[in-house]
Legacy VTK file of the C-alpha trace (Angstrom):
# vtk DataFile Version 3.0
C-alpha trace
ASCII
DATASET POLYDATA
POINTS 307 float
144.385 128.235 127.555
142.300 127.541 123.738
142.529 123.779 124.836
141.042 124.476 127.713
138.419 127.039 126.876
137.464 123.791 124.447
137.600 121.307 126.465
135.455 123.114 128.418
132.855 124.140 125.839
132.859 120.153 125.094
131.640 119.229 128.624
129.589 121.845 128.558
128.077 120.667 125.415
127.974 116.899 126.360
126.480 117.668 129.545
123.373 119.692 127.371
123.244 117.004 125.086
123.217 114.549 127.375
120.672 116.289 129.845
118.441 116.504 126.799
119.047 112.758 125.627
117.883 111.682 129.323
114.710 113.586 129.032
113.697 111.302 126.197
111.503 107.767 126.664
112.669 104.801 124.754
111.735 104.609 121.404
111.803 101.162 120.557
109.680 99.963 123.645
107.094 102.931 123.388
106.560 100.790 120.047
106.344 97.521 120.774
104.027 97.916 123.643
102.111 100.412 121.135
102.003 97.490 118.741
101.430 94.725 121.135
98.418 95.719 122.730
96.681 96.847 119.759
97.483 93.738 117.864
94.921 90.879 116.905
94.971 89.032 119.506
93.719 91.145 121.686
90.795 92.134 119.851
90.127 95.391 120.668
90.210 94.988 124.627
86.600 95.264 124.972
86.266 95.374 129.074
85.012 92.365 130.727
86.229 90.254 128.120
89.161 87.611 128.392
91.280 89.981 125.845
90.847 92.949 128.120
91.765 90.790 130.899
94.982 89.500 128.906
96.103 92.939 128.495
95.477 94.138 132.293
97.772 91.237 133.149
101.047 92.537 130.859
100.423 96.288 132.726
100.896 94.761 135.669
103.714 92.528 134.234
105.338 96.202 133.137
104.423 97.799 136.095
106.050 95.073 138.145
109.292 95.509 135.827
109.583 98.985 136.372
109.155 98.773 139.881
105.891 100.977 140.971
104.251 100.236 144.107
100.819 100.431 144.442
97.586 100.616 147.050
95.507 98.120 146.017
96.682 94.362 145.725
98.040 93.128 142.813
97.691 96.810 141.431
94.637 96.251 140.710
91.441 98.349 141.333
88.460 96.528 141.062
84.927 97.641 140.229
81.572 96.962 138.410
78.820 98.943 136.792
75.933 98.069 135.094
75.771 99.259 131.038
72.486 100.578 129.925
72.261 97.687 126.938
72.718 94.886 129.896
71.375 94.905 133.182
73.977 92.563 134.327
76.615 94.276 135.897
80.119 94.466 134.471
83.559 93.990 136.122
86.060 96.587 135.032
90.202 96.904 136.308
91.635 99.969 136.692
95.489 98.807 137.450
97.190 101.657 139.512
101.154 102.033 139.999
102.989 104.555 142.414
106.194 106.877 142.838
106.900 108.845 146.174
107.653 112.288 145.059
110.929 113.958 146.805
109.520 117.207 147.845
105.837 117.129 148.094
102.900 114.564 149.506
100.260 116.014 147.051
100.081 114.502 143.491
99.688 114.193 140.462
97.407 111.513 138.817
98.391 110.532 135.284
96.275 108.487 133.370
95.360 106.773 130.491
92.559 104.498 129.409
94.028 100.532 128.248
90.086 99.189 126.704
89.065 99.657 123.076
85.585 98.715 121.994
86.598 94.963 120.362
84.247 93.581 118.089
81.937 95.359 115.970
80.822 95.902 112.387
82.972 94.608 109.796
84.303 96.788 107.867
86.491 95.689 103.991
86.567 92.043 106.295
87.909 93.341 109.454
85.610 93.525 112.247
88.776 93.746 114.787
88.810 97.213 116.849
92.129 97.463 117.502
92.445 100.769 118.759
95.985 101.499 118.319
95.265 105.196 118.867
92.272 104.876 120.884
94.083 104.162 122.974
97.022 101.695 123.121
98.781 104.774 122.159
97.798 106.799 124.961
98.398 102.662 127.293
101.988 102.828 125.936
102.865 106.521 126.741
101.867 105.833 130.949
104.254 103.184 130.809
107.110 105.326 129.218
106.426 107.945 131.765
105.910 105.348 134.521
109.598 104.251 133.684
111.116 107.581 133.392
109.792 108.702 136.266
111.121 105.455 138.699
114.251 106.097 137.345
114.143 110.191 137.860
112.250 110.633 140.976
109.694 113.946 140.526
109.049 116.485 143.189
105.489 115.395 143.373
104.090 111.842 143.761
102.751 110.038 140.859
99.915 107.811 140.898
100.088 106.256 137.441
96.885 104.618 136.168
95.786 102.431 132.944
91.928 102.861 133.355
89.087 100.077 131.976
86.028 100.675 130.509
86.510 104.838 129.214
84.411 103.321 126.073
81.486 102.263 128.513
81.158 105.813 130.072
84.290 106.906 131.635
83.645 104.086 134.638
87.062 103.508 135.700
88.014 106.786 136.161
84.804 107.574 138.057
85.628 104.872 140.381
88.173 106.430 140.552
87.550 109.593 142.387
84.522 107.990 144.171
87.133 105.490 145.783
91.282 107.112 145.603
93.180 106.015 148.310
94.099 109.763 149.132
91.943 112.935 149.702
90.931 114.561 146.120
92.149 117.762 147.546
95.903 116.156 147.716
96.038 115.976 143.934
97.125 119.095 142.733
97.028 118.366 138.745
95.196 115.303 136.439
97.552 114.133 133.161
95.779 112.627 130.607
96.609 110.821 127.447
94.246 109.510 124.704
94.750 109.506 120.740
98.398 110.973 120.985
99.849 109.005 117.790
98.886 110.907 114.849
97.751 113.790 113.579
98.399 115.412 109.834
99.335 118.730 110.730
101.875 118.162 113.492
99.360 119.177 115.699
99.356 117.439 119.877
96.791 119.270 121.764
96.544 120.492 125.948
92.729 121.133 126.621
92.149 122.500 130.096
93.957 125.753 130.286
90.341 127.417 129.978
89.223 126.022 133.395
93.444 126.237 134.549
94.602 129.388 133.230
98.262 129.057 135.578
98.790 125.990 133.707
99.133 127.168 129.957
102.551 129.552 130.772
104.376 126.620 131.876
103.145 124.399 129.088
103.846 127.671 126.462
107.649 127.535 128.045
107.971 123.867 127.971
107.286 123.291 124.514
108.826 125.917 122.792
110.491 124.931 119.970
109.379 121.295 120.362
108.014 118.813 117.799
104.949 118.304 117.766
103.207 121.425 117.718
101.717 121.849 120.934
98.036 123.562 120.559
95.450 125.063 123.101
91.592 124.654 123.547
89.170 122.635 122.756
88.114 123.062 126.086
85.443 126.320 125.890
82.312 125.431 127.754
79.107 125.288 125.790
81.064 124.965 122.152
79.564 121.326 121.700
81.306 118.442 120.187
83.953 120.705 120.127
84.809 121.054 123.818
86.579 117.569 125.338
85.676 118.488 128.923
84.696 115.652 129.356
85.446 113.432 126.376
87.707 111.354 127.854
88.587 110.153 131.378
89.780 113.543 132.678
86.252 114.558 132.941
85.566 112.464 135.917
88.439 114.329 137.160
86.811 117.684 136.522
83.484 116.364 137.963
85.509 116.111 141.234
86.999 119.342 140.927
90.252 117.910 140.421
92.652 120.467 137.614
93.490 118.031 134.616
95.575 118.475 130.931
94.321 116.161 128.531
96.690 116.028 126.136
95.053 114.328 122.368
94.888 114.943 118.413
92.076 116.020 116.619
89.724 112.883 115.294
90.862 110.588 111.837
89.049 109.504 109.608
89.926 106.051 111.547
88.633 107.171 114.563
86.401 104.088 116.398
87.114 102.056 113.571
88.653 98.652 112.148
91.406 100.980 110.917
92.446 102.358 113.558
95.974 100.363 113.967
99.724 99.843 114.322
100.359 100.987 110.770
98.336 103.791 110.796
99.911 105.536 113.637
103.383 107.972 112.414
105.730 106.906 114.485
108.074 109.697 114.545
104.901 111.986 115.798
103.693 109.677 118.268
107.680 109.527 119.403
108.113 113.375 119.715
104.748 113.651 121.529
105.322 111.356 124.396
108.231 113.436 124.568
106.542 116.819 124.472
103.964 115.499 127.042
107.384 114.074 128.910
108.860 117.463 129.063
105.226 119.133 130.088
105.200 116.750 133.066
108.441 117.628 134.202
107.735 121.457 134.450
104.878 120.626 135.456
105.919 118.947 138.896
108.309 121.749 139.317
106.216 125.042 138.882
103.253 124.023 140.840
105.983 122.584 144.107
104.184 124.011 147.547
106.006 125.095 149.986
LINES 1 308
307 0 1 2 3 4 5 6 7 8 9 10 11 12 13 14 15 16 17 18 19 20 21 22 23 24 25 26 27 28 29 30 31 32 33 34 35 36 37 38 39 40 41 42 43 44 45 46 47 48 49 50 51 52 53 54 55 56 57 58 59 60 61 62 63 64 65 66 67 68 69 70 71 72 73 74 75 76 77 78 79 80 81 82 83 84 85 86 87 88 89 90 91 92 93 94 95 96 97 98 99 100 101 102 103 104 105 106 107 108 109 110 111 112 113 114 115 116 117 118 119 120 121 122 123 124 125 126 127 128 129 130 131 132 133 134 135 136 137 138 139 140 141 142 143 144 145 146 147 148 149 150 151 152 153 154 155 156 157 158 159 160 161 162 163 164 165 166 167 168 169 170 171 172 173 174 175 176 177 178 179 180 181 182 183 184 185 186 187 188 189 190 191 192 193 194 195 196 197 198 199 200 201 202 203 204 205 206 207 208 209 210 211 212 213 214 215 216 217 218 219 220 221 222 223 224 225 226 227 228 229 230 231 232 233 234 235 236 237 238 239 240 241 242 243 244 245 246 247 248 249 250 251 252 253 254 255 256 257 258 259 260 261 262 263 264 265 266 267 268 269 270 271 272 273 274 275 276 277 278 279 280 281 282 283 284 285 286 287 288 289 290 291 292 293 294 295 296 297 298 299 300 301 302 303 304 305 306
């Protein structure tokens, strides 16, 4: 009997451990994608440049490897806009992939912008604004989450979109919500990731629960005992720069009345500087942060299910 009990406990432990391991992304792939996209070869991935195009082709290749379907030709949603500094139209392209849900036709839209600011004023001889944290970190996480949910079918259908031209005024996100492949009423949640790879205090913020208070207990339960520490806030109106409600692509969803949660860290000394490089991210923090976002996404997918 004792042997049987020991064996039963071992099986329980093994299944629990395996389940915990299953709710993780691949660390090596995650870091490799971040490092590659933030390398000098991409010269800051500014919208409209050859390097931005190469980053986009890389993302399309990854989406195809994962096996995502799409609502656009070759995963590309093309749009154009005018910059206040340049009257000539600028072309941007969002990269979209889709995973069908098992129990609901409602949608969770997961976003991260892949563009950055390109070449700029040199600081200590470096003029390439690599944008490792902003936002190769969110883009690599987007690929990791897409791969996870392709292998582990979610209850809601999920759209994964690498957005372009965030740095030029959320242009890609606004183009998306103005020409979305489904009615916007079908979206139960936008999860946006922008700057998630480093924080000296070991903190990651989930902003948006002020507007969407029903999400907070779900996120609290999912993040309990996890690293990094999940904080709430930066979403109170009329608080100036401390209000992140429209600070990244989720702002375009908010303007259309679509619920959102924005995962990000507070600004650091390398924000929008050439020193925002792969060597300055915190690999362990980043890996933990992406897994925490994954756990939150799983919990939201399960708890937001509507009959």
